[in-house]
N, CA, C and O atoms as a DFTB+ gen file, in Angstrom:
268 C
 N C O
     1  1       0.582       9.025     -68.437
     2  2       0.650       9.349     -67.030
     3  2       1.686       8.431     -66.382
     4  3       1.668       7.214     -66.569
     5  1       2.560       9.027     -65.639
     6  2       3.598       8.235     -64.971
     7  2       3.012       7.519     -63.748
     8  3       1.931       7.856     -63.266
     9  1       3.752       6.533     -63.269
    10  2       3.307       5.806     -62.070
    11  2       3.230       6.732     -60.864
    12  3       2.333       6.597     -60.033
    13  1       4.165       7.670     -60.765
    14  2       4.157       8.605     -59.642
    15  2       2.913       9.487     -59.678
    16  3       2.294       9.744     -58.646
    17  1       2.557       9.943     -60.864
    18  2       1.369      10.778     -61.008
    19  2       0.104       9.979     -60.691
    20  3      -0.821      10.491     -60.060
    21  1       0.073       8.730     -61.132
    22  2      -1.058       7.850     -60.828
    23  2      -1.204       7.689     -59.319
    24  3      -2.316       7.749     -58.795
    25  1      -0.096       7.486     -58.621
    26  2      -0.141       7.333     -57.165
    27  2      -0.607       8.616     -56.493
    28  3      -1.326       8.561     -55.495
    29  1      -0.211       9.766     -57.018
    30  2      -0.675      11.042     -56.457
    31  2      -2.188      11.185     -56.628
    32  3      -2.879      11.675     -55.735
    33  1      -2.689      10.755     -57.775
    34  2      -4.135      10.803     -58.004
    35  2      -4.863       9.873     -57.032
    36  3      -5.913      10.224     -56.494
    37  1      -4.305       8.703     -56.816
    38  2      -4.904       7.774     -55.858
    39  2      -4.940       8.384     -54.461
    40  3      -5.956       8.292     -53.771
    41  1      -3.857       8.997     -54.044
    42  2      -3.794       9.607     -52.714
    43  2      -4.803      10.740     -52.583
    44  3      -5.438      10.884     -51.538
    45  1      -4.958      11.540     -53.622
    46  2      -5.916      12.640     -53.591
    47  2      -7.347      12.100     -53.500
    48  3      -8.174      12.649     -52.772
    49  1      -7.631      11.037     -54.231
    50  2      -8.956      10.440     -54.183
    51  2      -9.226       9.837     -52.811
    52  3     -10.334       9.959     -52.288
    53  1      -8.224       9.187     -52.225
    54  2      -8.390       8.635     -50.875
    55  2      -8.689       9.742     -49.878
    56  3      -9.578       9.594     -49.039
    57  1      -7.963      10.843     -49.958
    58  2      -8.184      11.963     -49.035
    59  2      -9.593      12.529     -49.205
    60  3     -10.254      12.877     -48.227
    61  1     -10.040      12.617     -50.444
    62  2     -11.377      13.138     -50.720
    63  2     -12.449      12.220     -50.141
    64  3     -13.418      12.691     -49.545
    65  1     -12.278      10.925     -50.316
    66  2     -13.272       9.970     -49.838
    67  2     -13.318       9.897     -48.313
    68  3     -14.375       9.631     -47.741
    69  1     -12.186      10.129     -47.650
    70  2     -12.128      10.033     -46.200
    71  2     -12.390      11.363     -45.497
    72  3     -12.411      11.425     -44.268
    73  1     -12.588      12.418     -46.272
    74  2     -12.856      13.722     -45.671
    75  2     -14.194      13.687     -44.936
    76  3     -15.205      13.237     -45.474
    77  1     -14.177      14.160     -43.721
    78  2     -15.391      14.175     -42.913
    79  2     -16.327      15.264     -43.426
    80  3     -15.872      16.309     -43.892
    81  1     -17.624      15.023     -43.342
    82  2     -18.581      16.032     -43.803
    83  2     -18.444      17.322     -42.990
    84  3     -18.231      17.288     -41.778
    85  1     -18.566      18.434     -43.665
    86  2     -18.426      19.724     -42.991
    87  2     -19.738      20.180     -42.354
    88  3     -19.738      21.003     -41.438
    89  1     -20.846      19.644     -42.840
    90  2     -22.155      20.010     -42.295
    91  2     -22.941      18.752     -41.971
    92  3     -22.767      17.711     -42.605
    93  1     -23.786      18.862     -41.001
    94  2     -24.631      17.747     -40.610
    95  2     -25.538      17.321     -41.756
    96  3     -25.848      16.138     -41.896
    97  1     -25.964      18.272     -42.572
    98  2     -26.852      17.942     -43.692
    99  2     -26.145      17.048     -44.711
   100  3     -26.788      16.217     -45.353
   101  1     -24.839      17.208     -44.866
   102  2     -24.082      16.351     -45.786
   103  2     -24.040      14.916     -45.269
   104  3     -24.215      13.962     -46.027
   105  1     -23.809      14.783     -43.988
   106  2     -23.782      13.444     -43.394
   107  2     -25.165      12.803     -43.462
   108  3     -25.287      11.611     -43.744
   109  1     -26.183      13.576     -43.210
   110  2     -27.554      13.096     -43.306
   111  2     -27.845      12.600     -44.721
   112  3     -28.415      11.523     -44.896
   113  1     -27.461      13.373     -45.720
   114  2     -27.689      12.983     -47.117
   115  2     -26.976      11.682     -47.449
   116  3     -27.522      10.828     -48.147
   117  1     -25.755      11.535     -46.946
   118  2     -24.983      10.315     -47.178
   119  2     -25.737       9.101     -46.626
   120  3     -25.886       8.088     -47.311
   121  1     -26.203       9.213     -45.397
   122  2     -26.923       8.094     -44.784
   123  2     -28.258       7.840     -45.470
   124  3     -28.646       6.687     -45.662
   125  1     -28.961       8.899     -45.841
   126  2     -30.254       8.720     -46.501
   127  2     -30.106       8.086     -47.881
   128  3     -30.974       7.323     -48.305
   129  1     -29.024       8.390     -48.582
   130  2     -28.783       7.745     -49.875
   131  2     -28.604       6.248     -49.703
   132  3     -29.133       5.465     -50.491
   133  1     -27.870       5.847     -48.690
   134  2     -27.687       4.420     -48.439
   135  2     -29.025       3.753     -48.106
   136  3     -29.317       2.654     -48.576
   137  1     -29.818       4.425     -47.301
   138  2     -31.125       3.873     -46.930
   139  2     -32.036       3.804     -48.152
   140  3     -32.730       2.807     -48.351
   141  1     -32.039       4.848     -48.965
   142  2     -32.890       4.868     -50.159
   143  2     -32.509       3.762     -51.131
   144  3     -33.374       3.184     -51.790
   145  1     -31.211       3.465     -51.223
   146  2     -30.751       2.393     -52.110
   147  2     -30.916       1.018     -51.483
   148  3     -30.702      -0.002     -52.139
   149  1     -31.299       0.994     -50.208
   150  2     -31.447      -0.245     -49.434
   151  2     -30.178      -1.075     -49.455
   152  3     -30.222      -2.300     -49.570
   153  1     -29.035      -0.388     -49.342
   154  2     -27.752      -1.085     -49.327
   155  2     -27.102      -1.047     -47.955
   156  3     -26.414      -1.995     -47.576
   157  1     -27.302       0.023     -47.205
   158  2     -26.874       0.133     -45.812
   159  2     -25.369      -0.054     -45.615
   160  3     -24.939      -0.625     -44.613
   161  1     -24.579       0.421     -46.559
   162  2     -23.117       0.386     -46.436
   163  2     -22.665       1.750     -45.920
   164  3     -22.157       2.578     -46.675
   165  1     -22.857       1.964     -44.635
   166  2     -22.557       3.267     -44.058
   167  2     -21.059       3.530     -43.988
   168  3     -20.633       4.663     -43.766
   169  1     -20.269       2.492     -44.175
   170  2     -18.811       2.654     -44.206
   171  2     -18.273       2.497     -45.632
   172  3     -17.133       2.075     -45.831
   173  1     -19.087       2.834     -46.600
   174  2     -18.740       2.655     -48.013
   175  2     -17.420       3.347     -48.373
   176  3     -16.588       2.764     -49.068
   177  1     -17.227       4.573     -47.911
   178  2     -16.007       5.312     -48.252
   179  2     -14.762       4.580     -47.764
   180  3     -13.775       4.481     -48.494
   181  1     -14.800       4.070     -46.545
   182  2     -13.646       3.354     -46.005
   183  2     -13.362       2.083     -46.799
   184  3     -12.205       1.755     -47.061
   185  1     -14.412       1.374     -47.179
   186  2     -14.242       0.155     -47.979
   187  2     -13.682       0.485     -49.362
   188  3     -12.827      -0.239     -49.873
   189  1     -14.155       1.568     -49.968
   190  2     -13.646       1.967     -51.278
   191  2     -12.170       2.336     -51.199
   192  3     -11.407       2.032     -52.115
   193  1     -11.762       2.988     -50.116
   194  2     -10.358       3.355     -49.949
   195  2      -9.501       2.103     -49.781
   196  3      -8.388       2.045     -50.304
   197  1     -10.002       1.103     -49.061
   198  2      -9.265      -0.165     -48.930
   199  2      -9.001      -0.776     -50.299
   200  3      -7.897      -1.246     -50.577
   201  1     -10.013      -0.765     -51.145
   202  2      -9.861      -1.329     -52.493
   203  2      -8.938      -0.453     -53.328
   204  3      -8.106      -0.962     -54.078
   205  1      -9.080       0.853     -53.202
   206  2      -8.270       1.789     -53.972
   207  2      -6.777       1.607     -53.701
   208  3      -5.961       1.771     -54.608
   209  1      -6.419       1.275     -52.482
   210  2      -4.999       1.107     -52.162
   211  2      -4.384      -0.082     -52.898
   212  3      -3.167      -0.127     -53.074
   213  1      -5.190      -1.035     -53.325
   214  2      -4.656      -2.227     -53.985
   215  2      -4.643      -2.117     -55.507
   216  3      -4.007      -2.928     -56.180
   217  1      -5.338      -1.126     -56.052
   218  2      -5.454      -0.990     -57.504
   219  2      -4.152      -0.463     -58.101
   220  3      -3.531       0.455     -57.566
   221  1      -3.760      -1.060     -59.210
   222  2      -2.550      -0.628     -59.906
   223  2      -2.927       0.107     -61.198
   224  3      -4.053       0.010     -61.686
   225  1      -1.976       0.823     -61.717
   226  2      -2.188       1.542     -62.972
   227  2      -2.501       0.555     -64.100
   228  3      -3.366       0.817     -64.936
   229  1      -1.799      -0.568     -64.119
   230  2      -2.039      -1.577     -65.158
   231  2      -3.467      -2.121     -65.088
   232  3      -4.077      -2.378     -66.127
   233  1      -4.001      -2.299     -63.896
   234  2      -5.370      -2.788     -63.754
   235  2      -6.368      -1.781     -64.326
   236  3      -7.335      -2.168     -64.982
   237  1      -6.138      -0.514     -64.082
   238  2      -7.026       0.523     -64.613
   239  2      -6.955       0.544     -66.135
   240  3      -7.984       0.614     -66.807
   241  1      -5.757       0.484     -66.672
   242  2      -5.600       0.471     -68.127
   243  2      -6.265      -0.752     -68.742
   244  3      -6.916      -0.646     -69.781
   245  1      -6.113      -1.888     -68.123
   246  2      -6.729      -3.125     -68.632
   247  2      -8.253      -3.019     -68.591
   248  3      -8.931      -3.482     -69.508
   249  1      -8.778      -2.428     -67.559
   250  2     -10.237      -2.252     -67.449
   251  2     -10.779      -1.449     -68.627
   252  3     -11.794      -1.811     -69.222
   253  1     -10.095      -0.361     -68.957
   254  2     -10.573       0.484     -70.047
   255  2     -10.336      -0.135     -71.408
   256  3     -11.057       0.182     -72.354
   257  1      -9.353      -1.005     -71.538
   258  2      -9.140      -1.702     -72.811
   259  2     -10.243      -2.704     -73.070
   260  3     -10.724      -2.818     -74.197
   261  1     -10.652      -3.436     -72.037
   262  2     -11.667      -4.472     -72.157
   263  2     -13.045      -3.849     -72.273
   264  3     -13.856      -4.269     -73.099
   265  1     -13.315      -2.829     -71.433
   266  2     -14.646      -2.216     -71.374
   267  2     -14.895      -1.375     -72.541
   268  3     -15.967      -0.781     -72.656
């Protein structure tokens, strides 16, 4: 996979994570999952996107080599 393709995948994942729920039931499920897990990270998607922007292709490859 080229670096450009990796960046396109990252952008697609960011867009998916930041997409607003289309139904109230989806948003409700999201919040209830956080409550059920007792983690209360209601901004989890935004935090994951912040981290995703810093990840490099080499870091992903290294993770899978070690793991």
